[in-house]
N, C-alpha and C positions, 0 to 999 in steps of 0.2 A: 322267748326261749333262746338260750345261747347255743352256738354251734362251735365245736372244737375239731380242728383238723389235727390228726396225729400221724406219725411216721412219714413226715414230709421232708423234702429238700426245699429250702426257702431261699429264693432270690428276692431281696427287698426292694429292688428297683435300681440299686447301685452295685451291690455285691452279694455274694453267697454268704449266708449267715450260718451259724452253728445251730440254729433253731430247728426243731423237728415238729413243733406244735404251735398252732395259732388259734386263739379263742376270740370270738366276736359275738356281740349281742346288740340289739337295737340299732343295727346298721354300722356300728363302729368296732374296730379291733380293740380288744381290752387287754390281751396278753400275748406275748411271743416268748417261747421258752425252748431250751434244749431238751426239756423233759415234758411229759404230757401235762397240759393245762386243763384237762377235762374235769368237770365237776358233776356231781350227781344231778341228773335231769337234763344234761346237755345232749344235743344231737352230735354224735361222734362220727366223723368221717375219716376212715383209714385211707391215707394217701398211698399206701403201699410203696413208699419210696419215690413217688412221683414228685414233680416240681411245682411249687406254688409261686405264682407271679402276681404282682399288682395287676389289676385290670388294665388293659391296653387303652391308649389314647390315640385316636387318629386325628392328627393336627390339621388336616385339610380335606374337607368334604364340601359338597353343595347339596343341600337338603332336597329330598323327594319324599312323597308319602311312602311310609314303610321303611325308610332308611334306618331309623333308630332301632327298630326291632331286628332288622337283618344284621346291623352292626353288632348288637349284643350277642346274637347267636354265634358269632365268631370270636367272642372274648373281648370285644371292644366296648368298654363300659362308659366311655366318654368320647364324643365327637366334637370337633371344633369346626363349625360351619364358616366358610370363607366368602360367602356372597349369596344371600337369599333375600327375597322380598319379605317385608314385615309380617304379612299374614301367614306365610309359611313358617317363619321363625316362631311366631306366637303359638301356632298350633303345635309345633314340635316341643316347645318349652312346656306347654300345658300337659302334653303327654308325658314328658320326662318327669314332671312334678307330681303326676297322679298315678303313674303306672310303674310297676317293677319289672315289666318284661321288655322294656326299651332302654337304650343307652341314654345317659345324661347328655346335655348339649349346651354349648355356648356358641354365640354367633356374632359376626361382624355386621349382620344385616346387609344393607345396600352399601357396596363399596364406592369409593370416589373415583370417577372416571370422567373423561371429556365427552362432549356430545359426539355420538357415533363411535366412541372408543370401546374397547373390549371391557366387559362382555355385554354391552347394552343391547346388542342384537338378539341376545337370548332372554333378556329380562324386560325389555321395553314395555311400557314407559317407566323410566326411572329418573330421579333427579341427577343432574350432572353439574360440573363446574366449568367455568370459562376464565376465571381470574382468581388471584390470591385473596382478594377481599371477600370472596364468598366462602372461604374456608371455615371461619368461625361459625357461621350459621349452619353450614353443612354438618359439622361435627355436632352442634347442639341438637339438630334434628335427629341425628342417629342416636344420640344419647336418649332423647325423648322416646324414640321407638324401642329402646331396650337393648341397643347394641352393647356387647361386652368388650369390644375392641374395635379398632378402625382398620379397614382394608383399603389400600390405595393401589390403583393400577398404574404402573409405570409403563407407558406405551413405547418407550424407546426401542426401536427395531423396525419401525417404518410400516408395520402392518395395519395399524389403526391410528386414528387421531389420538393424541396423548395430552396429558396435563403438562403444563409448563413447569420447569424445575422450581420456580418461585412459588407456584401453587402447591406443589407437593410439600415444600418446606413449610408453608403456612399451615397446611393440614396437619403435619406432624407437630408443629408448635401448639396448635389448638387442641389436638388430641391429648398431648402430654400434659397440658394445663388442666385437663379434666381427668387426669389419671388413667387414660386409656393407653394400652399397648398398640403399636402401629405395625401392621403387616403390609409389606409391599410386594405385589405381584411383579415379577420381572420376566422378560423374554429374551434378554440379550446381556452380554457383558457390560454394555453401555448402560443398560437398565440397572444392573447391580451397582455400578459406579454412582448413578443418580440417586439410588435409594440410600446408599451408604453416606453420601454427601448430605442427604436430608436428615440423617440421624434416626432412621427407622429402627425398630427393635427386632423385626423378623423379616427375612427375605424368603418369599415363597417361590419355589422352583429353582433349579440350577440351570444356568445357561448352557447351550450346546453350540452356539455360533462360533465360539472361540475359547481358548484356554483362559482361565482366570490368572492374571499375572500375580507374582508373589507380592508385589506392593499392595495390590487391592485385597488379596487374601489376608495379609497382615493387618490391614486397616479394619477388616471385618472382625478379626480375632481381637484386636486391641479395643474395639468399640463394644465388644460383648454382644454383637449381633448374632442371633441364631439363624440357621438356614434349614428350611424344609425342602429337600430336593425333589420329592414326588417322583422318584425314579420309575415306579411301576407304570405311571401314565406315560412318561417319556419312552420307556421300553416298548409299550404297546403301540406307540406311534412311530417314532424313529427306528425302534428296534425291528419293526416290520418292513423297513425299507421304503418309507415314504419318500425319502430323498437321500441320496448318497452324499450330498453336500453338507449334511448336518448329522453325522453319525452318532448313534447312541453312546458309543464308547467315550465320546467327549464328555458326556454327562458324568459317567463314572470317574473319569480322570479328574474332573473338577471337584467332585465330592472327595476324592482321595486327597487333593491338595488342601481342601478345607479341613478335613479330619487331621491331617498331618500338622496343621497350624493350630490345632486345639479349638477350632470353631465348634460351638454347640450345634449338634444336628438334631432335627426333629423328624419323626416318622409320620408321613402323611401320604394319602393316596390320590387326592383330587377326584375321588369318586363323586358322581358316576360318569366320568369321562369314558370314551370308548375303551373297552378292554378291562374295565375295573368293576368291582362289585363291593358294595358297602361291607365292611368287616373283613371279608375274605381276602381282599387285595392287600390289606396291611401286612399280612404274613409274608406275602411276596416282597413287599417293600423292605421288610427286615432282612430277607435273604439277599436282596440287592445291596443293601448297606454293608452287609458283611463281605460281599464280593468286592466292595471298594476298599477293603483292607482293615476295617475296624473289627473289634472283637465282638462275639455274640453278646457279651455283657454290655458293651457300649451300644449295640443296636437295641437291646432291650431297654436301656436307659432312654434311648431316643423316643421310645413309645410309652414311657412311664414317668420317671423323675424329671427328665428334661422339660417336657411340655408342661408338667405341673408347676415347675419353677418359673419358666418363661412366661406362662399365661396366668400366673398368680392364682393357682389352684392348690392351696396349701393342705387341703384335706384329702388329697388323693395322689396317686403316682408312686406311693411308697407303702411298704408293709411295716407298720409301726403302731404301737398303742396310741389310740386317739384318732387314727386316720379312718376314713371310710373303708368299710369291708368290701371293696371292689377287688375281687380275687378270681384267678383262674387256676385250675389244677390240670397239669399236663401229665400224661403217662410217661413221657420221655424227658430227656435232659437237653434243653435248648442251649445251655452253655457249651455243650459238646457238639451239638448240631442244631443250628438255628431253626431248621425246618421243623423241629420238634414242637414249636409253638402251635403247629396245626393239630397236634395230638391232644385236643381238649377233652377232658372227661367231666369236669364240673366248672360251673361259672356262678359267681355270687355277685350280685349288683346291690351295693349297700346292705349286704348281709342276706339278701333274699336269693335263694337258689334259682337259677335260670337254666333252661335246657340248651345244651350245645347242639350243633347240627347233628341230625341223626344220619349216620353214615354206615351203610351196610355193605360189606365187601360182596361183589358179584363176580362170577367167573365168566370172563368174556362178555360177549354181547348179550343184552337182554333178549331172551328168546320167548317172551310172552306171546301166546297165541291170540290173535285178534279175530273176532267174528267178522266175516266178510258180508256184513249186512249194511244197511244205511247207517252211517255213524251217528253218534250223538251230536247234537248241535255244537259246532266249533266256534261260532262267531262271538263278537263282543255285543254288549248291549247297544241300544240305539245312540247313546251319547258318544260311543267310542268307535263306531264304524267309520273311520276316517282313512284317508290315504296314508300310506307308510311315510311319504315325504312330509306329512303334517305331524308326524309323531315327534318324540324327543329327538334332539340332535344326535343321539347315540346311533340312530339307524342310518345316518348318512354316510358312514365310513366303514369300510371293510377292515376291521381290526380284530381278528379272532383271537383275542387274548383276554381271559379272565385272570389267569395266573399262568405266565408263559411256560414255566417249567413246573411240572407237578412234583411236589416234594414228598418223599416217603412212600414206598410201595410195600405191599405185604404179599406173602405167599399164601394163596388160598387154594387148597386142593391141587397143587401143581401148576396153577395158573397165576401169573403175575398181574396184579391189578392195583392201580393207584387209588387209594382211599380219597385223596383230595379231588381227583377228577370226578368221582361220584358226587362229592359235595358241590363242585362247581356246576354240574348239570342242574342240581336242585336250585342253586343260586340264580342261574339263568331263568328258570321257570318263575322264581319269585320276583326277579327284576321285571320280567315281562308282565307279570300280574300287576305289579305296581304301575306299569305304564298303560294299563287298560284292558289286558286280557282278563277274562272273567274268572279264571281260576289258575292255580299253579300247575301247568301242564308239564309233562316230561317229554323228552325226545321220543322215547318208545311209544308213548300214547299218540303223539302227533304223527309219527311215521305210520303207526297202525291205522290211524284215521285216514291218512292219505291213501294207504293201500286199499282200505275199505271203499273209499269213494271211487277210486280207479276201477275196482272190480265192478261196482255198480254201474259205472259209465260203460264199461266193456260189455256188460249184459243188457244195457238199456236202462238209463236212469228214469224212474217212474214218478218221482215227486214233483212238486211245484218248482218253478224257477227260483223263488225266494229261498227254498230249502237248498237248492243247488248252490246258489251264490253264498249262502251261509256256510255250507260244507267246504267250499273252496278256501275258507279262512284258515283251515288247518295247514295249508301250504304257506300262507302268509306267516304263520307262527314260526314254521321252520326257517323261512327266509330271515326273519328277525333274529332268531336264535343263532343262526350261522354267523351273524355279525359279531356275536359275543362269545361264542364257545371257544374253548381252548383247542389247539391244533390236534391233540390226541383224539378228542371226541369228534371233531370234524372228519379226520381221517377214518375213524371207526365207522361212522354212519354214512359218509358220502357215497360209497359204492351202492348201498341199498337205496338211498334217495335218488341217485342217478338212474338206477334201473327203473324205479317207479316213475320218474319223470319221463323216461323214454316210453314206458307203457302208456302214460297219459297222452303223450304226443301221438302215438299210434292210434289211440282210441278217440282222438278229437280232430277237429278241423280248424286250421288257422284262418281267421277272418278279421284280425286286428281289433277284435272286441265289438264289431259292429252289431252283432245280435245281442250280446249281453248288456251293452250300454243302454238299451231301451228299458232295462229293468233295474239296473244297478250302476251307481257311479263307479267308473273304472279306476283302480289304483294306478300307480306309476308304470312307465313302460318296461321297467326291469322285472315286473311281476307278470311274466309272459303267459302264465296259465289262465289269466283273465282274458286273454286275447284269442282264445280257442273255444269252440263249442263241441259238444259230444257228436261223434260221427253217426251214432245211432240215435235218430230223433223219434222218440216214442213217449207215450204217456203224456202227462200234463206238461212236463218240461219240453218235450218235443213239439207239442202244439204251440206253446208260447214262443219258442225260438223260430219255428217256421213262420209264424205271423210277423216276426221281425226280420224276415228275409233269409234265415239260415237254411242251408241246403246240406244234404248228406253227400259227401264226396271224399276223395282220398285226402288225408291230412298233409299239410305242408311239412316236408321232412326237416325243415329248419326250425 
């Protein structure tokens, strides 16, 4: 059955067209017209003047379970993976080929790096290179594993061992001989110089250690090398003040220089790095690109036509007859305000309708009443009850940015509330679910569970010690969520959580975990709630803790 969109404003990936109607069937666009293309029997969608865009392409991700579904929910119909192991890539491609509720995917597979070089510490064991004569075999192995392009890590910058320039050049030559596009990860201006000299096709990341000089920028432009700045990841790290020596503003300044020279820009997020979420963060990337001085139309091209051309994906990235019906319908006008890309009302992936994020405006704080009884089980299953320090690297850094500035707010009953912030809370729950939590929790649920547990402890916790340790995981969830939440939500919920934490301290005794460690492996030192036991020792829990040496006394005020 065909679908026809009518009464639409159409941006084809490059420019605004005079079309108002798009018809598609069997996964492909069949007609685009200034008048209605609807035929008898079609499913007709009235856009109501909204804007239709090509499905977005995130040109820089690293796959995790659930990444493709989350990306699609935010209008990203194709993701380009930039370093994942073969089994993860194979699973993702199988899903993309058999399901309509996930984004399509291409991948570099394992990238080329030196022994101990970036990012081998995250993916070990992986094959590495030590000399140029290994390049041909390395590329052949990646092709055999199904890699769609080659990723090379330029380690110039001194942080990790790096490939020699001759090895990088040999890799580029071997990849080009097999028809592969070559993407080079850079971390410095010297790394950009090295990548350009090796004749790569794409530079991933924009350096922040120094300004790109005009000669180097002109070489990039003249060679037709595309650049994917990944500003959203840089913003969430340097923008949060990791070091004043490498200001985020340098990244935007370098992007501005590249854009002024006519360099092709690619929109990518580097998700799931700290502060990013699959799909959602691409919208922030578009805003940051516009902040660098390019037009909204150019930013949209960076997420549609540009990546389709650079990565040889001729069937997508544009709205035109014969192309894949990867489409998103917005209620707003992103050419007037790029943040309108967040206002998604419909998504089609190869012609199949998909549900965008369900965002319901709420007035102020969620005031759901929680029963102050023993909470439902919070913990993970036996395979995922691990230390936070053993979780994904995302938990290791305090970078509370999903999208640093929430775009678009609406007036609801006199209260101003950001729709996007509601979506990011859900996104955090989904991300933590992907990382091992048994379901998609919300902040409200976990704060309520923490309050319920504290009330039970204040009255005298009656259950077994295993139930108590399981219940403590609600506070672990909040700890992990706080590493990812955007500042608005952190500020909104922190006073309530702080009050609850103080109540828990007053109702418990500090013993550095000596009692609980007899029954449960203790998480890291920063999870202080595991190093206290209830002040009132009663019921089964009290008997167990007393047997481990716990005593009832005044809690440590610290």
